[in-house]
N, C-alpha and C positions, 0 to 999 in steps of 0.2 A: 225673227225680229230684228229689227235694224240696230237697236241700242242694248242689246243684252250684255250682260256683263263678262260672260265667257264665250268669245267668238273664236272660231276656228281660225288658225293662222293662215293667209294665202298672199302672196305678192300682189294678187288682182286688186285688193283692197287696202293696201298699205301706203301711208303717207310719203314713203319714199319711193314708190314706183310711179312710172308714167308708162302709159299703154303706147305701144309701138305698132300693134295691129298683129294678126296671126298668131295670139295666143301668146305674144313677148311681152316683156315688161323692161323698162330700163330703169334699174335700181340705183339710186345715186350712193350708197353704201356697198352693194356687191356687185353691179354691173348688169348685164343682159342676164335675165331669168325668165321662167316660163310662169304661166298664171298660176299654176299649181305648187309651185317653189314657196319655201317658207325658211325663214332665219331668225335668229335670235333679236335682230334689231326691228322687228315687227311692231307697228305701231297703226292702230285701227283710225281709218278716216271713213266716216259713215256716209260721206258724200258721194265715195265711189262705189258703193254697194248697190247693186240694182235689186230691188225686191220682187220674188217672184209673183206673178200675175195671180189674181183670185179667178177661179172658174166661174164661168158664166152660168147663170141660174136656168135651170130646164122647167120651164113653163108649160111644156106639152102635158104634163101629169095633172094638172088643174083644170076643173070644169069652168064654165061661163057663170055657172051659180056660186061660185067660190068667191068671186068678186063683185058680185051684187049684195045690196042691202035690204 
């Protein structure tokens, strides 16, 4: 979930980090870090987090009779 209380720390979605590309983050507090790094100054920014896409439904297992009244 995007707004859960206990979020794992990561520089990828910290308010102090800015994406540089190639998995690198420019942190205003600690300098250049990787996306997987973390520190005690972490503050969560929900706008930087990209949620996982839901799987597409498989309708092949249904028959035409299942969709008729």
